[in-house]
C-alpha positions in Angstrom: -36.1 -15.3 -52.4 -36.5 -16.8 -55.8 -35.6 -20.5 -56.0 -32.6 -21.5 -58.1 -33.9 -23.9 -60.8 -30.5 -23.9 -62.4 -30.0 -27.3 -60.7 -31.6 -28.7 -63.8 -28.6 -27.7 -65.8 -29.0 -27.8 -69.6 -32.7 -28.8 -69.1 -33.6 -25.7 -67.1 -35.1 -23.7 -70.0 -36.9 -26.7 -71.4 -38.3 -27.6 -68.0 -39.7 -24.1 -67.5 -41.2 -24.1 -71.0 -42.9 -27.4 -70.3 -44.2 -26.2 -67.0 -45.7 -23.0 -68.4 -46.9 -25.0 -71.4 -49.0 -27.2 -69.0 -50.5 -24.0 -67.6 -51.4 -22.8 -71.1 -52.9 -26.2 -71.9 -55.1 -26.0 -68.8 -56.3 -22.5 -69.7 -57.0 -23.7 -73.3 -58.9 -26.7 -72.0 -61.0 -24.6 -69.6 -61.8 -22.1 -72.3 -62.2 -24.8 -75.1 -59.9 -22.6 -77.2 -57.5 -25.1 -78.8 -58.6 -24.2 -82.3 -58.2 -20.4 -81.7 -54.7 -21.0 -80.2 -53.7 -23.2 -83.1 -54.8 -20.5 -85.6 -53.0 -17.7 -83.7 -49.9 -19.7 -83.3 -49.7 -20.7 -87.0 -50.0 -17.0 -88.0 -47.5 -15.7 -85.4 -44.9 -18.5 -85.7 -43.1 -17.3 -88.8 -42.7 -13.8 -87.5 -41.6 -15.1 -84.1 -39.1 -17.5 -85.7 -37.5 -14.8 -87.8 -37.4 -12.4 -84.9 -35.8 -15.0 -82.7 -33.3 -16.2 -85.3 -32.2 -12.7 -86.0 -31.8 -11.6 -82.4 -29.8 -14.8 -81.6 -27.7 -14.4 -84.7 -26.7 -10.8 -83.9 -26.1 -11.6 -80.2 -28.9 -9.7 -78.6 -29.3 -12.4 -76.0 -27.9 -15.8 -75.1 -29.5 -18.8 -73.5 -26.9 -20.6 -71.2 -29.2 -23.2 -69.5 -30.4 -25.0 -72.5 -30.0 -28.4 -74.1 -27.9 -27.3 -77.0 -30.2 -28.9 -79.5 -31.0 -26.7 -82.4 -33.6 -27.0 -85.1 -33.7 -24.6 -88.1 -30.9 -22.5 -86.6 -32.4 -21.8 -83.2 -32.6 -23.7 -79.9 -35.4 -26.2 -79.6 -36.5 -24.4 -76.4 -37.2 -21.3 -78.5 -39.6 -23.2 -80.7 -41.4 -24.4 -77.7 -41.5 -20.9 -76.4 -43.1 -19.7 -79.7 -45.8 -22.3 -79.2 -46.4 -21.6 -75.4 -46.7 -17.9 -75.5 -49.5 -17.5 -78.0 -51.3 -20.5 -76.3 -51.0 -18.8 -73.0 -52.3 -15.5 -74.3 -55.2 -17.0 -76.1 -56.0 -19.3 -73.2 -56.0 -16.4 -70.8 -58.1 -14.2 -73.0 -60.7 -16.9 -73.7 -60.8 -18.0 -70.1 -61.5 -14.4 -69.0 -64.2 -14.2 -71.6 -65.7 -17.4 -70.3 -65.7 -16.1 -66.7 -67.3 -12.8 -67.8 -70.0 -14.7 -69.7 -71.0 -16.9 -66.7 
């Protein structure tokens, strides 16, 4: 059974983003890959932003359990998501590389 985290109400999405962001930070710390993650995020962010803005604009998906705070036309949680995902990918990739090298 999956726990219902909806009890956090409008902060549910933000809370999950922050939780997974902490996991990404731990991976980046372990792999010493902050610089690589920053570069990757800077390159991907504009594409992710346009994709996110467009899909929200045309109604592809909705985010009910969010704060309602928007920045540049999309929920603030989506901006956090666009930072966490590349950080998680780079952190995982570089952590695996570090484990293989040891």
